[in-house]
KOLFI-650518 format. One record per atom (N, C-alpha, C): residue number from 1; x, y, z. Coordinates in steps of 0.02 Angstrom, whole numbers. Layout:
% residues N
+-----+--------+--------+--------+
: seq :     px :     py :     pz :
+-----+--------+--------+--------+
: NUM :      X :      Y :      Z :
...
+-----+--------+--------+--------+
% end
This chain:
% residues 72
+-----+--------+--------+--------+
: seq :     px :     py :     pz :
+-----+--------+--------+--------+
:   1 :   -114 :    -43 :  -1855 :
:   1 :   -118 :     10 :  -1797 :
:   1 :    -73 :     21 :  -1734 :
:   2 :    -19 :     43 :  -1740 :
:   2 :     -8 :     12 :  -1662 :
:   2 :    -57 :     63 :  -1589 :
:   3 :    -51 :      6 :  -1522 :
:   3 :    -65 :     70 :  -1486 :
:   3 :   -114 :     96 :  -1474 :
:   4 :    -33 :    169 :  -1461 :
:   4 :    -11 :    197 :  -1454 :
:   4 :    -58 :    230 :  -1488 :
:   5 :    -64 :    228 :  -1538 :
:   5 :    -59 :    274 :  -1613 :
:   5 :   -146 :    262 :  -1595 :
:   6 :   -170 :    225 :  -1567 :
:   6 :   -265 :    191 :  -1571 :
:   6 :   -286 :    268 :  -1516 :
:   7 :   -226 :    230 :  -1473 :
:   7 :   -228 :    308 :  -1391 :
:   7 :   -236 :    379 :  -1424 :
:   8 :   -171 :    362 :  -1457 :
:   8 :   -184 :    482 :  -1478 :
:   8 :   -247 :    474 :  -1516 :
:   9 :   -240 :    433 :  -1541 :
:   9 :   -308 :    461 :  -1579 :
:   9 :   -378 :    476 :  -1561 :
:  10 :   -401 :    435 :  -1522 :
:  10 :   -454 :    432 :  -1473 :
:  10 :   -432 :    491 :  -1443 :
:  11 :   -376 :    508 :  -1383 :
:  11 :   -383 :    595 :  -1358 :
:  11 :   -382 :    638 :  -1358 :
:  12 :   -362 :    638 :  -1459 :
:  12 :   -353 :    699 :  -1483 :
:  12 :   -452 :    687 :  -1499 :
:  13 :   -474 :    662 :  -1531 :
:  13 :   -541 :    685 :  -1545 :
:  13 :   -587 :    662 :  -1497 :
:  14 :   -591 :    668 :  -1405 :
:  14 :   -599 :    686 :  -1370 :
:  14 :   -588 :    754 :  -1324 :
:  15 :   -538 :    764 :  -1362 :
:  15 :   -508 :    836 :  -1337 :
:  15 :   -584 :    899 :  -1406 :
:  16 :   -546 :    860 :  -1448 :
:  16 :   -604 :    913 :  -1509 :
:  16 :   -679 :    901 :  -1516 :
:  17 :   -672 :    858 :  -1475 :
:  17 :   -759 :    867 :  -1462 :
:  17 :   -767 :    888 :  -1390 :
:  18 :   -757 :    908 :  -1375 :
:  18 :   -739 :    929 :  -1281 :
:  18 :   -752 :   1003 :  -1307 :
:  19 :   -697 :   1036 :  -1338 :
:  19 :   -664 :   1117 :  -1394 :
:  19 :   -759 :   1120 :  -1421 :
:  20 :   -779 :   1079 :  -1475 :
:  20 :   -822 :   1096 :  -1511 :
:  20 :   -923 :   1120 :  -1473 :
:  21 :   -915 :   1074 :  -1409 :
:  21 :   -965 :   1089 :  -1417 :
:  21 :   -959 :   1071 :  -1327 :
:  22 :   -916 :   1139 :  -1313 :
:  22 :   -897 :   1165 :  -1246 :
:  22 :   -945 :   1233 :  -1226 :
:  23 :   -978 :   1223 :  -1147 :
:  23 :  -1020 :   1272 :  -1157 :
:  23 :  -1002 :   1285 :  -1072 :
:  24 :  -1037 :   1351 :  -1061 :
:  24 :  -1047 :   1366 :   -968 :
:  24 :  -1099 :   1311 :   -936 :
:  25 :  -1091 :   1295 :   -872 :
:  25 :  -1098 :   1271 :   -853 :
:  25 :  -1149 :   1304 :   -761 :
:  26 :  -1151 :   1369 :   -759 :
:  26 :  -1201 :   1383 :   -734 :
:  26 :  -1210 :   1324 :   -656 :
:  27 :  -1131 :   1348 :   -632 :
:  27 :  -1137 :   1287 :   -599 :
:  27 :  -1143 :   1334 :   -518 :
:  28 :  -1136 :   1307 :   -464 :
:  28 :  -1124 :   1305 :   -410 :
:  28 :  -1076 :   1278 :   -352 :
:  29 :  -1030 :   1314 :   -322 :
:  29 :   -998 :   1265 :   -277 :
:  29 :   -990 :   1292 :   -210 :
:  30 :  -1007 :   1272 :   -167 :
:  30 :  -1028 :   1286 :   -123 :
:  30 :   -961 :   1294 :    -41 :
:  31 :   -924 :   1315 :      4 :
:  31 :   -903 :   1293 :     34 :
:  31 :   -849 :   1222 :     47 :
:  32 :   -932 :   1169 :     57 :
:  32 :   -892 :   1112 :     66 :
:  32 :   -854 :   1105 :     20 :
:  33 :   -874 :   1090 :    -42 :
:  33 :   -839 :   1090 :    -95 :
:  33 :   -772 :   1074 :    -70 :
:  34 :   -726 :   1146 :    -73 :
:  34 :   -656 :   1114 :    -53 :
:  34 :   -626 :   1074 :      3 :
:  35 :   -668 :   1072 :     29 :
:  35 :   -646 :   1034 :     96 :
:  35 :   -655 :    929 :     83 :
:  36 :   -696 :    934 :     29 :
:  36 :   -691 :    885 :     -5 :
:  36 :   -623 :    898 :    -39 :
:  37 :   -615 :    926 :    -99 :
:  37 :   -556 :    900 :   -112 :
:  37 :   -469 :    896 :   -105 :
:  38 :   -503 :    966 :    -14 :
:  38 :   -424 :    916 :    -15 :
:  38 :   -429 :    871 :     49 :
:  39 :   -501 :    803 :     64 :
:  39 :   -462 :    767 :     56 :
:  39 :   -478 :    698 :     33 :
:  40 :   -492 :    718 :    -41 :
:  40 :   -485 :    656 :   -112 :
:  40 :   -393 :    654 :   -108 :
:  41 :   -373 :    733 :    -94 :
:  41 :   -309 :    737 :   -121 :
:  41 :   -275 :    665 :    -47 :
:  42 :   -282 :    714 :      8 :
:  42 :   -215 :    663 :     54 :
:  42 :   -243 :    630 :     29 :
:  43 :   -300 :    579 :     52 :
:  43 :   -330 :    503 :     58 :
:  43 :   -306 :    485 :     -9 :
:  44 :   -320 :    510 :    -97 :
:  44 :   -233 :    485 :   -154 :
:  44 :   -169 :    479 :   -109 :
:  45 :   -127 :    530 :    -68 :
:  45 :    -88 :    514 :    -88 :
:  45 :    -78 :    482 :      3 :
:  46 :    -86 :    455 :     46 :
:  46 :   -108 :    403 :    115 :
:  46 :    -83 :    337 :     37 :
:  47 :   -137 :    369 :    -13 :
:  47 :   -156 :    270 :    -33 :
:  47 :    -54 :    256 :    -67 :
:  48 :    -75 :    327 :    -83 :
:  48 :     22 :    286 :   -134 :
:  48 :     42 :    276 :    -74 :
:  49 :     86 :    317 :    -12 :
:  49 :     80 :    311 :      4 :
:  49 :    120 :    233 :     38 :
:  50 :     54 :    247 :     80 :
:  50 :     38 :    141 :     67 :
:  50 :     64 :    105 :     28 :
:  51 :     35 :    115 :    -22 :
:  51 :     43 :     51 :   -102 :
:  51 :    114 :     49 :    -91 :
:  52 :    178 :    100 :    -71 :
:  52 :    228 :     85 :    -60 :
:  52 :    255 :     43 :    -35 :
:  53 :    235 :     55 :      7 :
:  53 :    246 :     38 :     82 :
:  53 :    257 :    -33 :     75 :
:  54 :    200 :    -78 :     70 :
:  54 :    184 :   -148 :     38 :
:  54 :    205 :   -170 :     21 :
:  55 :    225 :   -115 :    -88 :
:  55 :    264 :   -161 :   -117 :
:  55 :    343 :   -139 :   -126 :
:  56 :    335 :    -89 :    -57 :
:  56 :    452 :    -78 :    -73 :
:  56 :    486 :   -108 :   -101 :
:  57 :    521 :   -189 :    -83 :
:  57 :    546 :   -266 :    -89 :
:  57 :    522 :   -234 :   -158 :
:  58 :    462 :   -270 :   -207 :
:  58 :    471 :   -297 :   -271 :
:  58 :    490 :   -212 :   -313 :
:  59 :    482 :   -161 :   -285 :
:  59 :    506 :    -77 :   -307 :
:  59 :    534 :    -94 :   -305 :
:  60 :    624 :   -114 :   -271 :
:  60 :    678 :   -115 :   -249 :
:  60 :    697 :   -168 :   -287 :
:  61 :    686 :   -178 :   -298 :
:  61 :    720 :   -266 :   -338 :
:  61 :    714 :   -235 :   -441 :
:  62 :    653 :   -195 :   -420 :
:  62 :    653 :   -207 :   -514 :
:  62 :    699 :   -137 :   -515 :
:  63 :    747 :    -73 :   -490 :
:  63 :    774 :    -54 :   -507 :
:  63 :    853 :    -55 :   -469 :
:  64 :    868 :   -131 :   -430 :
:  64 :    942 :   -179 :   -430 :
:  64 :    971 :   -181 :   -478 :
:  65 :    955 :   -161 :   -548 :
:  65 :   1004 :   -178 :   -582 :
:  65 :   1032 :   -243 :   -612 :
:  66 :   1000 :   -278 :   -580 :
:  66 :   1026 :   -351 :   -595 :
:  66 :   1060 :   -372 :   -567 :
:  67 :   1055 :   -368 :   -499 :
:  67 :   1081 :   -400 :   -426 :
:  67 :   1031 :   -464 :   -429 :
:  68 :   1048 :   -479 :   -364 :
:  68 :    996 :   -528 :   -358 :
:  68 :    925 :   -525 :   -322 :
:  69 :    883 :   -566 :   -333 :
:  69 :    801 :   -504 :   -359 :
:  69 :    805 :   -546 :   -247 :
:  70 :    784 :   -501 :   -261 :
:  70 :    781 :   -480 :   -157 :
:  70 :    695 :   -535 :   -124 :
:  71 :    738 :   -591 :   -130 :
:  71 :    662 :   -634 :    -87 :
:  71 :    611 :   -667 :    -19 :
:  72 :    587 :   -642 :    -31 :
:  72 :    528 :   -663 :     38 :
:  72 :    566 :   -707 :     91 :
+-----+--------+--------+--------+
% end
């Protein structure tokens, strides 16, 4: 069995189990939760931008379409 089919089956079973055992959380979200989520999103975006900056030459060489590879 291929890896993709195994992953698809695992995702389907996980989804079905979550739906089957669904319950209300009865949880409280304080005002600082929104601030934490915002900080996490900004940190993720800045981290992704830095990773693109660091690996820009490698990324560009992938899309060079058969041109000579860029060397340091």
